[in-house]
Each structure stands twice: as C-alpha cells, then as structure tokens.
N, C-alpha and C positions, 0 to 999 in steps of 0.2 A: 632652358639654361640661360643664365644672364651673366655677363662679364662686365665688371665696372672697375674703374681705378679707385685705389685707396691711398690717397696722397700721391707723391711723385715717385715712390719706389716700391709700390705694391699694387696688386690687383686681386679682386675676389671673383671666384667662379661660384655662382650660386645655382644649385640644382633645384631648389624649392624653398619653402618657408614653413616646414612642419617637421615634427619629430617622426622620422620614418627610417626604418632599418635599411631600406633600399637606397634612399638618398644619402644616408650616412656612409654606407659602403662605397658609394661613388666618390664622396668627398675624401675618404681615407685613402682609397685606391689611387686617386689622382695625386694626392700629396706624396704617397710612397713612390709613385712613378717618377716624379721629379727628383726625389731624394736618391733614387736608384740610377736615374739617367739625367743628371744635372746638365743644364745648359750654361754657357758662359755668362757669369754675372749672377747666377742664382745664389741667394743667401739662405733662405729656408722656406718651408711650406708649413702652414698651420691649418689642419682640418677642424671644422666645427660640426654642428649638428647636420647641416645640409649644404655646406659650402667649404671651399678651400681658399685660403689666402696665400698668394705667392709673393714673397719679398725678393727684391732683386736690386742690383747696383745698376742704375740707368747708364752710367758712363761705360761700363764694360759691355752691357747689352747693346748699346748704340754702336760701339766699336765692332762688335762681332756680327751684327745684323744691319749693315749699312743700307741694305735694299729697302728697309722699312722706314717710314717717315718719322717714327719715334720709338723709344724703348717700349712704351706701353703697347704699341701696335705689334711689335715683335713678340713680346711675351703673350699677348692675347692670341696671336696666331698659333703659337706653340701650345697654349692651353686648350684652344679649340680642337686642335688635332689630337692632343693627348686624351681629352675627354671623350672623344669619339672612338678612340682605338684601344683605350686601356681595358684589359680583361680583368673582371673582378676575381679576387681570390676565392677558392672554394671555401664554403662556410666551415668545413671541418678543420681549417687551418687556424681557427681562432685560438687564443691562449686563455685558459681558465685559471683564475687565481682565487684561492680560498683565503678569506680574510676573517680572523677571529674577532668577535664583537662582544663586548661586555655590556650587559643590559641589567642595570640595577638603579636604585633610586638616585644615586649620585651621578651616574653616567647618562641617565635618560630623563632629564627634567621635564620633557614635553610628552612623555609617554601617555600620561593621563589625559592630556589635551587631545592627542590623536585618538585615544579610546573614546572620548566624548564625541569627537567629530564623526567617528565611524559608527558609533553605537555598538561596538564590539568590546567584549571584555579584554583587559590588558593582555592576558595570555594568548588570546586569539589574534590580537594585533601583532604580537611578537612572532607567532607562528606564520601568520600571513606574510610578514615582511621577510623572514629568513627562508621561507620555502621557495622563493623565486631566485632565478639567476638573472643578473642585471648586466646589460651591455654598457661599456664605457663609450659614450658617444663623443666626448671631447674633454679636453683639459682647459681650465680657465679660472678666472677670479683670483685664485692664489696659485703659486707654482705647485703643480702636482695635484691640484684639486680636481677630482673626476666628476663629471656630470654623467649620471647613469640613469637608466630606466629600463622598463617602465614599472612604476609602483602600482600595485593592485589599486584600482579606483576606489575601493571601499576605504582605504587608509590614506588616500592621496590628499592629505591635509594641506591647506594653503600656507604660504609664508606667514610668519607672525606680523601683526600690524605694527608692533614696535620692536625693532631688532635689538638683540642683546649687544651691549658694549663689548663683551668679551666672550668668545666661544672657545672652549678648550681644544687644543690640537688633538686630532684623532676622532673628534666628535662626528657621529654619523647622523645625517639629517634628512628630512623629507621636505620637499617644496612642490606641491602638486604631484604630478606623475614622475617627478625626478627624485633621485636620492643622490647624496654626495658625501664626501669625507673631507672635513677641514684638515688640510695638510699642515697648516700653521695656526697658531692662536690668532684670532681675528674677530672683529665685529661680525655679526651675521644674524639673519632672520629666519633661518630654516628651523623646522621642528626637530629638536634633538631627541633621538630615541635610543641612543647607544654610543659606545666609544670603542675604538680599536687602538691597541698599542703598536700596531704595525706602522712603520715609518713610511709615510706617503711621499716625502720629498727629502732628499739628502744631497746637497749641492756638491759634496766631495766625491760622490760615487760617479763612476763612468756613465751610468744610466741614472740620473738624479731622481726621476719620477718612477715610482713603483708600478704605476699602471700606465697603459698607453691606449689611445683610441682604438676601438675594435676588440679590446679584451673583454672577457666575460668574468663576472665576479659572483662568487657565492659567499654569503655571510655564514659563519659557523659560530653559534653562541657558545661562550665559555663561562 
C-alpha cells in the first residue's frame, strides 16, 4: 500500500497497479468507510481500479487534528488505520443491473472490426460479449461513464488508432479487457459494438449515476 499527496487538499491510497477484483474491493470499501464515517473536513472519496482518493478541506482538518504537523499527515494517519481495519463486504451484497443493448449496423459500427480482430463470426462475438457479467470497477472520463471488466480475451480489441470526433450517447464500447458505456456524447476511441437507451447520467436525479463502483452488469440484447 502506498499513500501520497494529490495537490494540497487530497491524498491517494494505492493498493496496487493492476486490474484486480481484490484490489478494487479494497479501494471501494475504503471509500465507503469514509463516506459512512466521515472525519472533520472530509469532502468526498473517489475509488478507482486499485486506489482511493480522499478529498478534504485542509483548514478544517488542521483545526480538528492539531496534534499532527499537517493536514496531510492527519488524513494519512486516518487512511492507514482505516485501510488496515476495514472489513470487506460479503460478495453476495453486490448489486446486479440488467442493461438492454441494441446491436445492429447503426449502433455497432465497429462490430466487424472486432470480428476481424478475434477471428470469430459476428454472431459469436455478440454472444461472447453478452454472455458475461461485468464488474463496474470505477466511474470516470465522463460523468457516469462506467469502466467495466473483464472482456473475454478473444474479443478484447484495442482502442482505435484514430478516435472518433463524436460517439453517440449510450454507445457500448470495448478497449482491451475493458468495456464501458458513453454516458454523454463525446469524442472517443473505444470499439463500439452496441448502444443502450438506458440513461447512464442524469444530473437532476438524487442519484445522478445509474451505476456505482462494485455493481455487476449484465447486457440483455434487444
């Protein structure tokens, strides 16, 4: 485990540097620990694949933990204790979300490219993709954009060499062993193999993001 500052009002707790279910669970559980038991000055926690970033107000932290030489030292101490004592949630507590996916010529412009990469017929590429359940490792890039994995290595096509200027909202893409859903219209270089009409991000909702780290996703072809 490595802890390092991220500017003057945040620190990152890094558990490793690979895509790993165990490391991701540690990152998510640490983030949820601080959300459930906030310390004075906590702003928010953001889990990633194998790390958690803790944002805080240095002035409030400094005032609350005067025995520490700096706000960073205080939060680092709290993070170290939490990382060693947080008990991971049982695996059966995960939330499973079914997402309808449209796969046709208009919605899947890169399906033939993935088929050529894998050497599999198009129908087999589709069945290989939808037959798996994917874990949401983190949100990023765009609000509500889920980074999920892992894609079957046979269809784990790399990003496009030249990104598209515009990718339609709801597009489902592959980038190596990752899959994701474009929550907003955006430039992007992932291999697009389908599209969902399910809203991934709605800022007016109490819970703006449809998915959260730790969720499990099943794609249902329609």
